[in-house]
Structures are given as structure tokens and as C-alpha cells.
C-alpha positions, -999 to +999 in steps of 0.1 A: +801+029+113+833+022+095+853+029+126+832+004+145+836-023+119+874-016+117+876-020+155+857-053+153+879-066+125+911-056+143+900-074+175+883-104+159+848-097+168+818-093+146+788-070+145+767-090+170+796-090+195+801-052+190+764-046+196+764-068+227+796-051+239+780-016+235+750-028+256+774-040+283+793-007+283+760+013+286+748-010+313+781-006+332+778+032+330+743+031+345+751+003+370+726-021+355+735-057+355+730-075+322+719-112+319+721-132+288+683-130+284+686-091+284+711-093+255+688-118+237+658-095+240+678-063+232+696-077+202+668-099+190+690-130+189+683-166+198+695-180+231+722-200+212+734-170+194+737-150+226+757-178+242+780-177+212+784-139+214+791-140+251+817-168+245+834-147+219+835-116+241+848-136+271+873-154+249+887-121+236+889-106+271+862-080+266+837-094+291+834-118+320+806-139+335+796-131+371+773-152+392+740-135+397+735-129+434+697-125+428+694-158+409+719-185+414+708-203+383+721-176+360+749-151+357+754-115+345+779-104+319+800-074+325+828-055+308+864-063+318+891-038+326+910-050+296+879-045+274+874-009+287+911-002+281+910-015+246+879+006+237+894+037+254+925+033+233+904+030+201+884+061+212+916+081+217+928+071+182+895+082+167+896+114+187+930+123+174+919+116+138+888+137+142+907+165+158+932+165+130+903+167+105+885+194+124+915+218+126+906+229+090+872+241+100+863+274+115+848+276+150+815+287+135+814+256+113+822+234+143+795+250+164+769+246+136+779+209+132+775+204+169+740+218+169+730+195+141+745+165+158+728+174+191+694+178+173+698+144+156+708+127+188+677+142+205+655+130+177+670+096+178+665+093+216+629+104+213+623+079+185+638+051+206+618+061+236+586+061+215+594+026+202+601+013+237+569+029+250+550+010+223+568-022+232+586-024+198 
């Protein structure tokens, strides 16, 4: 969480913009186009707030608006190359810091930590799927 906030502070974007950006990255990985209404519903923001968030991401070069071929009245929002590159650079910096910290741990400790992280990730995904299935 602190690394995410530090990234946002370094690049002049707040928590809402970071949350929206993460949605855009995940959507890009799955090939799913994202409309402003999708961000509104996912982030539980007002339409005006989503417009502001998109403006901030576009203004910082993290995202761009693309006309929606399925509905000419709206647009989709997607990650830019510059946005992907900036995040990749931040990820590399984080990876280097984590690697430096982990060199002090034994392989057994690292494997045990990985099992815990995998179990927590699975539990979180199941919880989210349950919430989505109930429409929450």
C-alpha cells in the first residue's frame, strides 16, 4: 500500500486515479474495453468524479480516450504505452528492493511465505467472486 501511495505522489495522481488505473491495466490484460460507466460502477464514484479521474489520467499520460466502435455516443479508456512504461519502471524498482530484502532469508522461509501469499490470494479471489455473485 505504501509503495502504491508513493507511486501516486511521485506522479501526481491520487488514490481514485490509482484505483482506476489498476482497473484499466487489468482490463487491458484481458482485452476488455472499459467505458467511463464501468469505472463508475467498479469504483463506486459519481459520473462527475469518474470524468475528473479520467481527465487526470489522460493529463498525466497514463490513459487515453478511444471512440467506442460499438456506441458512437461514448468512448472507452485505455492505458497508454507511456503509462505502461512508467508502471513497469516502478515495478522494477520495487522488485529490486524486494529482492535485496529477501536475500537475507533462507529458501525455506521464502517458500513458506509464498505458500501463505498464495493462500491469501486465493481466499481474496474467492471472497470477491462471492461478493460479485451476490451483486455486492
